[in-house]
ZAVOPA-835999 format. One record per residue (C-alpha): residue in three letters; x, y, z. Coordinates in steps of 0.2 Angstrom, whole numbers, plus 5000, padded with zeros to 4 digits. Layout:
# ZAVOPA-835999
   code     c1     c2     c3
    ALA      X      Y      Z
...
//
This chain:
# ZAVOPA-835999
   code     c1     c2     c3
    MET   5525   5430   5666
    THR   5509   5439   5670
    MET   5505   5448   5654
    SER   5494   5440   5641
    PRO   5499   5440   5622
    ARG   5486   5454   5620
    GLU   5493   5464   5634
    ILE   5511   5461   5627
    VAL   5506   5469   5610
    GLN   5496   5483   5618
    LYS   5510   5488   5630
    THR   5523   5486   5616
    VAL   5513   5499   5605
    ARG   5510   5511   5619
    PHE   5528   5510   5625
    GLU   5522   5504   5642
    ASN   5536   5491   5647
    PRO   5530   5474   5640
    GLU   5537   5459   5650
    ARG   5545   5452   5634
    VAL   5546   5456   5615
    ALA   5530   5453   5605
    HIS   5531   5440   5591
    SER   5520   5436   5576
    HIS   5528   5420   5569
    PRO   5516   5405   5570
    GLN   5531   5393   5575
    SER   5536   5404   5589
    GLU   5534   5399   5607
    TYR   5525   5416   5608
    HIS   5513   5420   5594
    ASP   5504   5435   5600
    LEU   5493   5440   5585
    LEU   5479   5432   5576
    ILE   5471   5439   5560
    SER   5453   5437   5555
    GLY   5439   5447   5547
    MET   5430   5449   5530
    THR   5431   5433   5520
    PRO   5432   5435   5505
    SER   5440   5452   5507
    VAL   5434   5465   5495
    ASP   5453   5469   5493
    LYS   5458   5450   5490
    ARG   5473   5448   5479
    PRO   5471   5431   5471
    GLY   5486   5419   5474
    GLU   5481   5404   5462
    LYS   5492   5399   5448
    GLY   5486   5405   5431
    THR   5474   5420   5427
    VAL   5461   5424   5440
    VAL   5449   5439   5439
    ASP   5445   5447   5456
    GLU   5428   5455   5461
    TRP   5433   5472   5454
    GLY   5436   5465   5437
    ALA   5456   5465   5438
    ALA   5464   5450   5430
    TRP   5478   5443   5440
    GLU   5492   5432   5433
    ASN   5503   5421   5444
    ILE   5516   5409   5437
    GLY   5515   5399   5453
    ILE   5531   5403   5462
    CYS   5525   5417   5474
    LYS   5509   5418   5484
    LEU   5504   5434   5474
    GLY   5502   5437   5456
    GLU   5502   5453   5446
    VAL   5487   5463   5438
    LYS   5488   5462   5419
    GLU   5471   5468   5414
    TYR   5464   5484   5423
    PRO   5445   5486   5425
    LEU   5445   5505   5423
    LYS   5455   5510   5409
    ASP   5445   5526   5406
    TRP   5436   5537   5418
    LYS   5421   5538   5407
    ASP   5417   5520   5412
    PHE   5418   5523   5431
    ASP   5399   5520   5433
    LYS   5401   5502   5425
    LEU   5415   5498   5438
    THR   5410   5483   5449
    ILE   5411   5489   5467
    PRO   5410   5475   5480
    ASP   5401   5478   5496
    PRO   5412   5476   5512
    ASP   5396   5476   5523
    ALA   5388   5461   5514
    ASP   5383   5448   5527
    PHE   5391   5433   5518
    ARG   5408   5441   5520
    TRP   5407   5441   5539
    LYS   5400   5423   5541
    GLN   5418   5416   5544
    ALA   5422   5431   5556
    SER   5407   5427   5566
    GLU   5412   5409   5568
    PHE   5430   5414   5572
    VAL   5424   5426   5585
    GLU   5412   5412   5592
    ASN   5426   5399   5593
    ASN   5440   5411   5600
    HIS   5429   5422   5611
    ASP   5440   5417   5626
    SER   5457   5419   5617
    ASP   5470   5430   5625
    LYS   5478   5434   5608
    PHE   5479   5451   5600
    MET   5465   5451   5587
    LEU   5469   5460   5571
    THR   5457   5462   5556
    ILE   5461   5468   5538
    GLY   5454   5483   5529
    VAL   5455   5490   5511
    SER   5471   5497   5504
    LEU   5470   5516   5499
    TYR   5484   5515   5485
    GLU   5487   5498   5479
    ARG   5468   5495   5476
    ILE   5468   5510   5465
    HIS   5482   5505   5454
    PHE   5475   5487   5453
    ILE   5460   5496   5446
    ARG   5468   5509   5435
    GLY   5486   5503   5433
    LEU   5501   5512   5440
    GLU   5504   5523   5425
    ASN   5486   5529   5425
    THR   5486   5532   5444
    TRP   5502   5542   5443
    THR   5495   5553   5429
    ASP   5478   5555   5437
    ILE   5487   5565   5451
    TYR   5489   5579   5438
    LEU   5476   5575   5424
    GLU   5461   5568   5434
    PRO   5463   5574   5452
    ASP   5444   5575   5455
    ASN   5441   5557   5449
    LEU   5456   5551   5459
    ARG   5449   5559   5474
    LYS   5432   5551   5471
    LEU   5440   5534   5470
    ILE   5451   5537   5486
    ASP   5435   5542   5495
    LEU   5426   5527   5489
    LEU   5440   5516   5497
    VAL   5439   5526   5513
    GLU   5421   5523   5515
    MET   5424   5505   5513
    ASN   5436   5505   5527
    LEU   5424   5515   5538
    LYS   5410   5502   5534
    THR   5422   5488   5539
    ILE   5427   5497   5555
    GLU   5408   5499   5560
    ARG   5405   5481   5556
    ILE   5419   5475   5567
    LYS   5414   5486   5581
    ASN   5399   5475   5583
    TYR   5410   5461   5588
    ASP   5419   5469   5603
    PHE   5433   5457   5599
    TYR   5446   5465   5588
    HIS   5460   5476   5594
    GLY   5469   5481   5579
    TYR   5465   5487   5561
    MET   5477   5485   5546
    PHE   5479   5485   5527
    CYS   5493   5485   5515
    ASP   5500   5499   5504
    ASP   5517   5497   5497
    TRP   5522   5515   5493
    GLY   5541   5514   5490
    LEU   5553   5510   5476
    GLN   5570   5504   5482
    ASN   5576   5522   5485
    LYS   5561   5534   5484
    LEU   5542   5535   5484
    MET   5533   5530   5469
    ILE   5525   5548   5469
    SER   5531   5564   5475
    PRO   5529   5567   5494
    ASP   5519   5583   5490
    ALA   5506   5572   5480
    TRP   5505   5560   5494
    HIS   5501   5573   5507
    GLU   5489   5581   5496
    PHE   5479   5566   5491
    TRP   5482   5552   5503
    GLN   5486   5558   5520
    PRO   5469   5565   5523
    ALA   5462   5548   5518
    TYR   5473   5539   5530
    ARG   5468   5552   5544
    ARG   5450   5548   5541
    VAL   5452   5529   5542
    TYR   5464   5530   5557
    GLN   5453   5542   5567
    ALA   5438   5530   5564
    ALA   5449   5515   5570
    ARG   5455   5524   5585
    ASP   5438   5530   5590
    ALA   5433   5512   5589
    GLY   5447   5508   5601
    LEU   5458   5499   5588
    ILE   5477   5501   5586
    THR   5481   5505   5568
    PHE   5493   5495   5558
    LEU   5500   5498   5540
    HIS   5511   5486   5529
    SER   5521   5496   5518
    CYS   5538   5491   5509
    GLY   5551   5501   5499
    TYR   5558   5517   5503
    ILE   5545   5526   5513
    VAL   5555   5538   5524
    ASP   5547   5553   5516
    ILE   5529   5548   5522
    LEU   5532   5541   5539
    ASP   5531   5557   5548
    GLY   5514   5560   5538
    LEU   5508   5543   5543
    ILE   5512   5545   5561
    ASP   5503   5562   5560
    ALA   5488   5554   5552
    GLY   5487   5542   5567
    LEU   5497   5526   5562
    ASP   5503   5516   5577
    VAL   5512   5502   5569
    ILE   5522   5501   5553
    GLN   5525   5483   5547
    MET   5540   5484   5535
    ASP   5549   5469   5527
    GLN   5563   5480   5521
    GLN   5574   5491   5531
    LEU   5591   5492   5524
    ASN   5586   5502   5509
    MET   5582   5516   5521
    GLY   5595   5512   5534
    LEU   5593   5506   5552
    ASP   5602   5521   5558
    LEU   5591   5533   5549
    LEU   5575   5525   5555
    SER   5582   5525   5572
    GLU   5587   5543   5572
    ARG   5570   5549   5565
    PHE   5557   5537   5571
    ARG   5562   5527   5586
    GLY   5550   5529   5600
    ARG   5537   5538   5589
    ILE   5530   5522   5581
    THR   5531   5503   5583
    PHE   5541   5494   5571
    TRP   5535   5476   5566
    CYS   5549   5468   5556
    PRO   5557   5453   5550
    VAL   5575   5453   5545
    ASP   5577   5463   5529
    ILE   5569   5451   5516
    GLN   5578   5457   5500
    ASN   5596   5457   5507
    THR   5601   5449   5524
    MET   5588   5435   5524
    CYS   5592   5429   5506
    ARG   5610   5434   5504
    GLY   5617   5434   5522
    SER   5625   5420   5532
    LEU   5616   5413   5547
    ASP   5628   5423   5558
    ASP   5623   5439   5548
    ILE   5605   5435   5551
    ARG   5607   5433   5570
    ASN   5618   5449   5571
    TYR   5605   5459   5561
    CYS   5591   5453   5572
    ARG   5600   5461   5587
    ASP   5606   5476   5578
    MET   5588   5480   5572
    PHE   5581   5477   5589
    ARG   5593   5489   5597
    LYS   5591   5503   5585
    LEU   5572   5502   5582
    ALA   5565   5497   5599
    THR   5566   5508   5615
    PRO   5568   5501   5633
    SER   5549   5503   5635
    GLY   5543   5495   5619
    GLY   5541   5498   5601
    PHE   5546   5482   5592
    ILE   5536   5467   5586
    ALA   5547   5452   5579
    GLY   5540   5448   5562
    TYR   5542   5435   5548
    TYR   5539   5435   5530
    ALA   5523   5425   5525
    ASP   5531   5419   5508
    PRO   5548   5414   5512
    VAL   5549   5402   5497
    GLY   5544   5416   5485
    ALA   5557   5428   5493
    GLY   5571   5415   5492
    HIS   5573   5412   5511
    SER   5580   5395   5516
    PRO   5572   5386   5531
    GLU   5589   5387   5540
    ALA   5588   5406   5538
    VAL   5570   5407   5544
    LYS   5575   5396   5559
    ALA   5590   5407   5563
    MET   5580   5423   5563
    LEU   5566   5415   5574
    ASP   5578   5408   5586
    GLU   5588   5424   5588
    PHE   5571   5434   5590
    MET   5567   5423   5604
    LYS   5582   5428   5614
    LEU   5579   5447   5613
    ASP   5576   5456   5629
    TYR   5572   5474   5632
    THR   5585   5475   5646
    GLU   5598   5474   5632
    ILE   5593   5491   5626
//
């Protein structure tokens, strides 16, 4: 093969006939993406067991089974206290020391380098709580926009910072928008408040020569068109069955690149090994095109999700057999 891992990912996303399927599993023969950047991130979600307070003042609790905890105490219960909110600086030099060392140690790498930004929805409900965030749409729209704009500016600062390295190729953050069968908010509210924010961030990323990535789980069909319109290149989704592979294929195949493991809430934890293998192929054939559009993924917390080592191996082995000539 003549294409580097970086070229494989780039051609996958651009639908330019990569030589093989792109992979993101560290145990794969082909592990094409590396992630580095701001450390600690201003959007860090503590994973330690017990109660940990993050830089914003949100108190996280973790019972020690999963890698992520849950916010139990919110730092901004009342908008009158906004001026007292601790706002971390994404441009602080200490956050980029490890990234600088990573760049120095990997400057000759042929991997696709991805860095992580700041969520535009999850961070808001880590600060305000879900119920407050949802009611803010109707009762405090100006304050909500102010907080969204603050997070947008953090992303713009981060993008400016990584431009200086001339090393990164992709920009990503995480926003889970979906419940199991619908969005958490109305699609109209998403288009009014959040789509312009995504557009600003994705435009800045694209202007910097970066491919745009978003992790989002749940039922997100109602905003995928809006995300594509805002400039999203790659959707990283760990669930697909709650939306349906056929629906995703019919509406979005060829318009966006899917970065997916086998559905983590159903097939990976409830299916047989043959079910997992068959799902790998079915998903690939329905979401990829003959010229690209699919990155084989894995879930970073298989123990927390209830995935057996045998299930993970079956998925990885089957992903390694995929070939665009099958489509």
